[in-house]
C-alpha positions in Angstrom: -60.4 -14.3 38.3 -61.7 -11.6 35.9 -61.3 -10.6 32.7 -59.8 -7.3 33.9 -57.4 -8.8 36.2 -55.7 -11.1 33.1 -53.0 -7.6 32.1 -52.1 -6.7 35.2 -50.9 -10.9 35.8 -49.3 -9.9 32.3 -47.5 -6.8 33.6 -46.8 -8.3 37.0 -44.6 -12.1 35.4 -43.5 -9.6 32.9 -41.8 -6.8 35.7 -40.8 -10.1 37.2 -39.4 -11.5 34.5 -37.0 -7.6 33.4 -35.0 -9.0 36.0 -34.2 -11.7 35.2 -32.8 -10.8 31.7 -29.2 -10.6 31.7 -27.6 -6.5 31.1 -25.4 -6.8 28.1 -22.0 -6.5 28.0 -21.0 -2.9 27.7 -18.2 -3.3 24.1 -20.9 -5.1 22.5 -22.1 -1.6 21.3 -19.5 -0.2 19.6 -18.4 -4.0 18.6 -21.2 -3.5 16.5 -21.3 -1.1 15.8 -17.8 -1.2 13.9 -18.2 -4.8 12.6 -20.7 -2.6 10.3 -18.1 -0.1 10.4 -20.2 2.8 11.6 -17.1 2.5 14.1 -13.6 1.7 14.6 -11.6 0.9 16.9 -7.1 1.4 17.1 -4.5 -0.9 18.4 -0.8 0.5 18.1 1.8 -2.0 16.1 5.7 -1.9 15.6 6.4 -0.6 12.4 9.5 0.2 10.0 10.2 4.1 11.7 8.4 3.4 15.4 5.5 2.3 16.8 2.0 2.9 14.7 -1.5 3.6 15.5 -4.6 2.1 13.0 -7.6 1.7 12.9 -9.7 -0.3 11.6 -13.0 -1.6 11.6 -15.5 -4.5 9.6 -14.3 -3.0 6.4 -10.5 -2.8 7.1 -7.6 -0.9 7.9 -9.1 3.4 7.4 -6.7 5.3 9.3 -2.3 5.3 10.4 -0.3 7.3 12.2 3.1 7.9 14.5 2.5 6.6 17.9 2.8 10.0 20.3 -0.6 11.7 21.0 -3.4 9.5 20.7 -5.8 12.2 22.1 -4.6 13.9 18.8 -5.6 10.8 16.1 -8.9 10.1 17.4 -9.4 14.2 17.3 -8.5 14.6 13.7 -9.9 10.7 13.1 -13.6 11.3 14.4 -13.3 15.8 12.5 -11.9 13.6 8.8 -14.0 10.5 9.2 -17.3 11.6 11.4 -17.6 8.1 12.9 -16.4 7.5 16.8 -13.2 6.2 17.6 -12.2 3.7 20.4 -8.9 2.0 21.7 -9.5 -1.7 21.0 -9.5 -4.1 24.4 -7.1 -6.5 22.4 -6.5 -5.9 18.4 -8.1 -8.8 16.3 -5.2 -11.4 16.1 -5.2 -11.8 12.9 -5.3 -8.6 11.5 -2.6 -8.4 13.7 -0.1 -11.2 12.8 -1.1 -10.4 8.7 0.5 -6.7 9.7 3.4 -7.8 11.1 3.9 -10.4 8.3 3.0 -7.2 5.4 5.1 -5.0 7.2 8.4 -7.2 7.1 11.0 -6.6 5.1 12.1 -10.3 4.8 8.2 -11.9 4.4 6.0 -11.0 1.2 3.0 -11.2 2.8 -0.1 -9.7 1.3 -1.3 -6.3 2.1 -4.8 -5.9 4.2 -8.2 -4.3 3.7 -8.6 -0.7 3.7 -11.9 1.5 3.9 -11.3 4.3 1.7 -14.3 4.9 2.2 -14.1 9.3 2.1 -12.0 9.1 -0.8 -12.9 10.3 -4.7 -12.3 8.3 -7.3 -9.3 9.9 -8.9 -7.8 9.2 -5.1 -8.7 5.7 -4.7 -6.4 5.5 -8.6 -3.7 7.2 -7.4 -3.5 5.5 -3.8 -3.9 1.3 -5.7 -1.3 2.4 -7.7 0.9 3.5 -5.5 0.6 0.9 -3.4 2.2 -1.5 -6.4 5.6 0.2 -6.2 7.6 -2.7 -4.9 9.5 -1.6 -1.2 12.9 -0.4 -1.8 12.0 0.8 -4.7 10.8 5.2 -5.5 8.9 6.5 -8.6 8.2 10.0 -9.6 4.7 11.8 -9.3 4.3 11.5 -12.7 5.1 7.7 -13.6 1.5 7.1 -11.1 -0.2 9.7 -12.9 0.9 8.5 -16.5 0.0 5.4 -15.3 -3.6 5.8 -13.9 -3.8 6.8 -17.2 -3.7 11.0 -16.3 -0.2 12.0 -17.3 -0.6 16.0 -17.1 -2.1 15.6 -13.1 1.2 15.1 -11.5 0.1 17.9 -9.0 -3.0 16.5 -8.7 -1.2 13.2 -7.1 0.8 14.6 -5.1 -2.5 15.9 -3.2 -3.8 13.0 -3.3 -1.6 11.6 -1.9 -1.0 14.1 0.2 -4.4 13.3 2.3 -4.0 9.3 2.5 -5.5 8.2 5.1 -3.6 5.1 5.8 0.1 6.3 5.2 2.9 3.7 5.5 0.7 0.8 5.0 0.1 2.3 1.8 3.5 3.2 0.4 3.3 6.9 -0.6 6.6 7.0 1.0 7.4 4.9 -2.3 6.6 8.6 -4.3 9.7 11.4 -5.1 10.0 14.1 -6.6 11.4 14.3 -11.0 14.7 15.1 -9.5 14.9 12.9 -6.7 13.8 15.1 -4.2 11.5 13.5 -0.7 8.6 16.0 -0.7 5.3 16.1 0.0 4.6 13.4 3.0 2.2 14.3 5.2 4.0 12.8 8.4 7.1 14.9 7.6 10.4 14.4 5.3 12.4 13.3 8.0 9.2 9.9 8.9 9.5 9.5 4.8 13.8 9.0 5.1 13.2 6.8 7.7 10.9 4.5 5.8 12.4 5.0 2.8 16.0 3.5 4.2 14.6 0.8 6.4 13.6 -0.9 3.7 17.1 -0.6 1.7 16.9 2.3 -0.4 19.1 5.2 0.6 17.5 8.4 0.9 20.3 10.9 0.1 22.0 8.7 -2.9 18.1 9.3 -4.4 18.4 13.1 -4.0 21.9 13.5 -5.4 20.4 10.4 -8.9 17.7 12.7 -9.5 19.8 15.9 -9.7 21.9 14.0 -13.1 20.7 10.6 -13.7 16.7 10.0 -14.5 16.8 7.1 -15.8 20.1 4.1 -16.3 20.4 0.8 -18.6 22.2 -2.2 -19.2 23.9 -2.0 -22.5 24.2 -5.3 -22.6 20.2 -5.6 -22.3 19.6 -1.6 -23.7 16.9 -1.4 -21.3 16.5 1.3 -19.2 15.5 1.5 -15.8 14.2 3.9 -12.9 17.7 3.5 -10.6 15.9 1.9 -8.0 13.8 -0.6 -10.1 15.3 -4.2 -9.0 16.5 -4.8 -12.6 18.5 -1.8 -12.9 20.4 -2.3 -9.3 21.6 -6.0 -11.4 23.3 -4.1 -13.4 27.3 -4.5 -12.8 29.7 -0.9 -13.0 30.7 -1.4 -16.3 27.1 -2.0 -18.4 26.1 1.4 -16.6 24.5 3.3 -18.7 23.1 6.5 -17.4 20.2 9.0 -19.0 18.9 12.2 -17.7 15.5 11.8 -19.5 13.9 9.2 -22.3 14.3 11.0 -25.0 18.5 10.6 -24.3 17.5 6.4 -24.4 15.9 5.9 -27.3 18.2 8.6 -29.3 20.3 5.4 -27.7 17.9 2.2 -28.9 17.1 1.7 -25.9 13.9 0.3 -24.5 11.9 1.2 -21.4 12.2 -1.9 -18.4 8.6 -3.9 -18.6 9.1 -3.5 -14.5 9.3 -0.2 -13.4 7.6 0.9 -16.6 9.4 4.3 -17.9 8.3 6.9 -19.6 9.6 6.5 -23.4 10.6 9.9 -23.2 11.8 12.7 -20.7 
């Protein structure tokens, strides 16, 4: 065999072997992209106010939305995140179980990981602080602003929460107006009411209290709290004292609760 025939023989061999190469499954490429965070998939999980769409990738959960208009969810996701989104054939069992524990009112599951790429540093601070508000309790926008060291940024906090990519899981529904009004929820105030009621709060009572009672104190401990604070709920009617603001509480000799951390001045 001449040297000129050798390249031809190798080409023929390569052609034959090419036919033996197994084709990769069609889901391989999307799965790889999702694993490295260059694409996302979504599935449906039972939420406290109805079925919830949850998008995720290898970095964490990236978006949520109420079920019912999946096509719109995918379109809005693409417009915001500039990444492809597909329906998951099978949600990851571990992530699904973690979400169910996290949203279970009777459990204390750890929060899942979130993919918060695309949010500003300020928005990230707002979301992290909001995630600390316990289930069934609410805080005003001004509280979040004060906790992150931006006491004059109450309005900006509202804007940041309106852009929360993962409502319900990062509980922006637990942030209300200083007068108790349930305003500023991206999915609508009725949905916010349903979420709070599912957590054991009374939305109507929150709004009623907000118009006249910003804080409640115990005349036994001389500590004052936000009305929904776990410690406030333990105060008996005979020991409960209402305060319109922190100045009134301070003037009466009361100190702020260390758990809910109301401001010292109203």
